[in-house]
C-alpha positions, -999 to 999 in steps of 0.1 A, spaced: -254 -263 -111 -278 -278 -86 -315 -279 -96 -346 -289 -77 -374 -307 -95 -406 -295 -109 -432 -322 -108 -435 -323 -145 -413 -313 -175 -429 -288 -198 -421 -282 -234 -436 -256 -258 -439 -219 -264 -425 -210 -229 -392 -225 -238 -390 -206 -270 -398 -174 -251 -371 -183 -225 -345 -188 -252 -354 -154 -266 -352 -138 -232 -318 -154 -226 -305 -140 -259 -315 -105 -247 -298 -111 -213 -265 -113 -230 -266 -75 -234 -277 -68 -199 -303 -85 -178 -339 -92 -182 -367 -105 -159 -398 -125 -166 -430 -127 -146 -424 -152 -118 -460 -155 -107 -481 -155 -139 -510 -173 -121 -513 -148 -93 -504 -171 -64 -489 -143 -44 -522 -128 -34 -516 -103 -6 -549 -84 -4 -527 -53 0 -547 -24 -14 -536 6 7 -516 15 38 -496 44 51 -462 46 32 -459 10 23 -456 -24 40 -427 -48 43 -415 -79 25 -392 -108 36 -373 -133 14 -362 -158 40 -363 -196 47 -386 -195 77 -394 -233 78 -358 -245 76 -361 -267 44 -333 -249 26 -356 -229 2 -364 -192 5 -400 -184 15 -420 -151 12 -437 -131 39 -456 -98 34 -472 -75 59 -502 -56 45 -526 -28 54 -555 -50 66 -534 -65 94 -530 -101 82 -495 -113 75 -493 -132 43 -468 -161 40 -459 -184 11 -435 -214 12 -411 -219 -17 -401 -253 -30 -369 -243 -47 -384 -249 -82 -401 -216 -85 -434 -224 -70 -450 -209 -39 -478 -222 -17 -499 -200 7 -494 -211 43 -512 -200 75 -487 -190 102 -515 -194 128 -508 -161 144 -541 -144 137 -546 -108 128 -520 -84 141 -546 -55 141 -519 -28 143 -509 -21 107 -478 -43 107 -448 -29 88 -415 -48 88 -414 -86 90 -380 -102 99 -374 -139 102 -343 -144 125 -331 -167 152 -335 -142 180 -328 -168 208 -300 -188 192 -320 -221 194 -315 -230 157 -349 -220 143 -364 -189 129 -385 -166 150 -406 -137 136 -403 -101 145 -430 -77 133 -430 -40 138 -463 -21 139 -473 15 132 -506 15 151 -500 -13 176 -474 -29 198 -444 -46 182 -445 -84 183 -422 -114 184 -435 -149 176 -411 -176 188 -408 -208 170 -416 -235 196 -402 -271 197 -434 -283 181 -427 -261 151 -456 -237 158 -453 -199 164 -463 -184 197 -464 -148 207 -437 -138 232 -451 -119 261 -444 -81 257 -422 -91 228 -394 -99 253 -393 -62 263 -394 -44 229 -431 -42 222 -430 -4 227 -459 19 235 -491 30 218 -474 64 211 -447 49 189 -450 45 152 -425 18 144 -414 11 108 -380 -4 101 -362 -29 123 -325 -38 121 -310 -68 139 -274 -74 147 -250 -82 175 -236 -47 181 -218 -56 214 -203 -89 202 -216 -109 231 -232 -136 208 -267 -124 214 -287 -105 188 -298 -69 194 -326 -49 178 -328 -13 166 -363 1 159 -370 32 138 -399 55 147 -418 76 121 -439 96 144 -458 129 141 -438 155 161 -470 175 168 -486 147 187 -458 124 198 -420 124 197 -408 90 207 -372 84 198 -357 54 179 -349 26 203 -320 2 208 -326 -31 226 -298 -53 238 -305 -91 238 -300 -106 272 -307 -142 265 -335 -167 271 -351 -190 246 -386 -194 231 -411 -175 252 -384 -165 277 -363 -145 253 -356 -110 266 -342 -76 256 -333 -46 276 -334 -10 263 -301 7 259 -312 38 240 -302 65 264 -269 48 274 -258 42 239 -266 76 224 -285 64 193 -320 76 202 -318 101 173 -339 127 191 -373 136 176 -362 129 140 -385 109 119 -368 77 107 -379 49 84 -349 26 83 -314 19 97 -286 -5 87 -259 -22 108 -225 -24 91 -188 -21 102 -180 10 82 -145 16 95 -136 -21 98 -126 -20 134 -145 -51 143 -175 -32 157 -208 -28 139 -218 8 132 -253 22 126 -265 43 97 -298 60 103 -317 79 77 -341 107 85 -371 121 66 -367 159 65 -341 182 50 -335 199 84 -328 165 101 -295 152 86 -288 115 84 -266 100 111 -237 75 112 -233 63 147 -198 49 151 -196 20 176 -170 29 203 -168 -8 215 -180 0 250 -217 1 244 -218 37 233 -219 54 199 -206 87 184 -223 104 155 -196 109 129 -218 116 99 -208 153 96 -171 144 100 -173 117 73 -196 136 49 -226 114 54 -249 139 70 -270 147 40 -303 165 46 -331 153 24 -364 134 27 -345 101 32 -366 69 27 -341 41 26 -304 33 29 -287 6 9 -250 -2 15 -226 -21 -7 -190 -20 -21 -201 -12 -56 -166 -5 -70 -147 -33 -53 -122 -11 -33 -131 -28 0 -150 1 16 -188 6 19 -207 29 -5 -242 42 4 -273 49 -16 -300 70 1 -333 73 -16 -353 106 -15 -390 108 -12 -395 144 -23 -386 145 -60 -352 160 -53 -331 132 -65 -314 103 -47 -280 104 -30 -250 82 -38 -223 85 -12 -191 69 -24 -163 64 0 -135 85 -14 -101 70 -19 -93 34 -11 -86 33 27 -87 -6 28 -73 -14 -6 -42 -30 8 -64 -57 23 -52 -49 58 -81 -47 82 -61 -48 114 -58 -10 117 -87 13 126 -96 41 102 -111 70 121 -114 95 93 -132 82 63 -145 107 37 -175 103 15 -184 122 -18 -217 127 -35 -217 110 -69 -254 104 -77 -254 128 -106 -223 111 -120 -239 77 -116 -272 91 -132 -294 76 -105 -311 108 -94 -344 97 -110 -362 128 -95 -391 107 -85 -405 96 -52 -381 68 -43 -383 42 -15 -365 9 -11 -332 4 -29 -314 -30 -33 -279 -38 -45 -275 -72 -62 -256 -88 -90 -285 -92 -114 -265 -105 -145 -237 -124 -127 -209 -103 -142 -194 -100 -107 -205 -63 -103 -234 -52 -81 -264 -37 -98 -290 -14 -83 -328 -15 -81 -347 15 -68 -385 14 -61 -402 46 -72 -438 40 -61 -460 70 -53 -467 82 -18 -500 64 -18 -519 58 14 -555 55 24 -556 86 46 -549 111 19 -556 96 -16 -553 131 -31 -516 128 -27 -516 110 -61 -522 143 -78 -491 158 -62 -469 128 -67 -479 109 -98 -469 73 -103 -436 64 -119 -417 33 -130 -391 17 -109 -354 22 -117 -329 -5 -125 -292 3 -131 -264 -20 -144 -229 -16 -129 -203 -21 -156 -170 -24 -138 -176 2 -111 -175 31 -135 -199 60 -141 -226 64 -152 -245 33 -142 -264 19 -172 -301 27 -170 -318 -6 -178 -352 2 -163 -370 -10 -193 -357 -45 -187 -378 -47 -155 -414 -54 -163 -430 -20 -168 -462 -28 -149 -442 -31 -117 -452 2 -102 -465 17 -70 -437 0 -52 -423 7 -17 -403 -24 -6 -383 -49 -26 -362 -80 -17 -339 -104 -36 -332 -141 -36 -326 -169 -60 -358 -186 -50 -359 -210 -80 -322 -218 -77 -313 -213 -113 -283 -191 -105 -300 -158 -115 -312 -136 -87 -350 -128 -85 -367 -97 -73 -399 -94 -54 -416 -61 -48 -445 -53 -24 -466 -29 -45 -500 -14 -38 -525 -39 -53 -540 -73 -45 -509 -91 -56 -472 -88 -51 -449 -87 -81 -423 -114 -85 -396 -109 -112 -375 -139 -120 -340 -131 -133 -332 -149 -166 -300 -170 -165 -272 -161 -190 -238 -176 -197 -222 -161 -166 -213 -182 -136 -220 -178 -99 -216 -192 -64 -239 -190 -34 -227 -192 2 -244 -201 35 -225 -194 67 -226 -217 97 -209 -201 127 -193 -221 155 -207 -198 182 -227 -167 186 -258 -159 165 -267 -189 144 -276 -167 113 -241 -153 112 -255 -118 110 -227 -93 109 -201 -116 93 -182 -102 64 -173 -122 33 -147 -113 7 -147 -133 -25 -115 -129 -45 -116 -133 -83 -87 -123 -106 -72 -102 -79 -104 -82 -72 -124 -84 -40 -162 -87 -39 -174 -79 -4 -207 -88 13 -219 -87 49 -248 -107 63 -276 -83 72 -311 -85 87 -333 -55 80 -310 -33 59 -333 -15 34 -368 0 35 -387 -25 57 -372 -55 38 -353 -87 43 -331 -102 16 -321 -139 14 -295 -148 39 -278 -170 12 -250 -147 -2 -247 -146 -40 -216 -138 -60 -215 -135 -98 -184 -147 -115 -186 -138 -151 -168 -163 -173 -148 -178 -144 -156 -213 -133 -136 -212 -100 -137 -186 -72 -100 -181 -63 -107 -178 -26 -134 -167 -1 -124 -152 32 -150 -151 60 -145 -127 89 -168 -143 115 -186 -124 143 -164 -142 168 -133 -124 154 -120 -156 137 -113 -156 100 -115 -186 76 -102 -190 40 -119 -213 15 -99 -218 -16 -109 -228 -52 -146 -230 -48 -163 -243 -80 -189 -222 -97 -226 -228 -102 -230 -244 -68 -242 -237 -33 -215 -239 -6 -220 -242 31 -190 -227 50 -184 -237 86 -165 -216 110 -150 -247 125 -131 -256 94 -94 -250 93 -79 -221 73 -75 -239 40 -113 -245 37 -111 -283 33 -147 -295 33 -167 -326 26 -187 -325 -6 -222 -339 -11 -258 -329 -13 -265 -298 9 -303 -295 6 -321 -308 37 -352 -321 19 -333 -341 -8 -334 -379 -5 -296 -381 -1 -290 -350 20 -256 -351 37 -256 -330 69 -218 -331 70 -213 -317 35 -202 -281 30 -197 -280 -8 -227 -290 -29 -215 -314 -56 -247 -315 -77 -256 -350 -66 -289 -342 -49 -316 -369 -55 -351 -355 -54 -369 -387 -65 -388 -389 -32 -404 -356 -42 -418 -369 -74 -455 -373 -75 -478 -400 -89 -472 -406 -126 -437 -391 -125 -402 -405 -122 -369 -389 -113 -345 -384 -142 -310 -380 -128 -297 -369 -162 -321 -339 -165 -325 -335 -127 -363 -333 -130 -393 -353 -123 -406 -364 -157 -441 -376 -165 -443 -414 -172 -477 -411 -189 -479 -403 -225 -509 -391 -245 -507 -418 -272 -511 -448 -250 -520 -475 -276 -491 -464 -299 -513 -459 -330 -498 -425 -337 -529 -405 -329 -547 -394 -297 -583 -403 -292 -609 -421 -270 -590 -453 -273 -561 -438 -255 -583 -426 -227 -596 -462 -222 -560 -475 -220 -550 -446 -197 -578 -454 -172 -571 -491 -174 -533 -487 -167 -532 -457 -143 -567 -451 -129 -565 -416 -115 -528 -417 -104 -513 -400 -135 -515 -363 -137 
């Protein structure tokens, strides 16, 4: 397991508490407060139907950072150090002044750095390009997708739907039909870098405008595994069924939601897609914002179970199993996220159930009282899912958006939620005895973030499938580092990557409890150089794909601390009893000042 250093090593009551929490985790999964000092101050105290959150490495140091939009207009950003600490940072982009909604960090222009896309409810959408000097600068007219003042843009979903190597953007509009009826919009990337990046609208030609339906979110995923990304769009009203636009491969789409049994009619807030039962097809959870229960659409049968993805399946069938799974909740539900919380190799489910609070109509609280978020453990793909909501800190309420990452790199996934209140809520997963691997994909060509690539990890003959997404749940962005739990196994049998180029690579016998960087250019047996894969480490090896746990962080140790390779931490070199008399007093202070001055923390 690879660790990054904290600047000092702590001992005391916290460690006793952690040991207790770990003992509980053996029976499920627990979380602890990841921000006890309140560093993640967002100033977010209102807003219309929530604001977005991103867990993404926006500064390129190898550690996931946090970004929040909030009602007042300022975008709040915090850099992570890989040890669990966050530091507020000014993005130097000013006030967006348009009630920003969804923040997505993504390399829109394929130049190797992260640009920032921000949708806005009451203003024009924006793109901030990362310039060669490292600063962000607003792209004129957002490269063509800024929209109009009549639009009410919420979710954004980014992918390369036409497989030309350039990223495309789908924008969801939650408008008011009585006053405006702007459709959702699809923009095709046409190239250009930095301030010259550009997009052209393809809404009418593609057939994915979605009419006057009110949409919060959409997700790109290759549902039928024909090599082309399809688009799932959820709609907020019972008389506007959700859509599944099947990609025809020629720039056009066909809505097959009715044919496949996905056209549910409810007050849909968010879609979350995963292969929860390991049968190689995609299952869909749709949250409901009207106290009528969530939907769980399970792909019936096992159309891809043979592992043959060469054929095209045109007639998939989905069945409603939310009641079987016991995830109805019957509360106002918003963002939902699948992730393997306890590393048992089965994906678990978090559902945000914050109230419909917004500043325009505070009386709505009387109609929709507050409720706790839902957390459900998946024990082997069977029903029902285990309700473990009490294991998530109970004060984590009034929540709309959530995102996951292993920000402190301890092997347990962490959950951040953007709730109504001055501070976000960060929940750190407590490690247990189960093992894990994490994967970063580096494509040879096409979009540099490998968005749209599908990864199948094989363990004891069972597949665990992920796909790289950008903007897949309610106004959120999850870490791009893919995480797979492994239970008691210490070696992943094989990992097969289906790259966006159409090429597939197999990587065999990957060791557990490590971060692996998988390059498309490698040959099929996955032979790769081992070494330190963290860019800020003293001995970073840019040619290494498999992290071997050798990272040296001594250059990050502050004054009064030294690197301990055995414990993989920076440890304090100063002791309290400086004169060695067995007690601590004024004499020790004198010795301390004589030896160290003010350099020892």
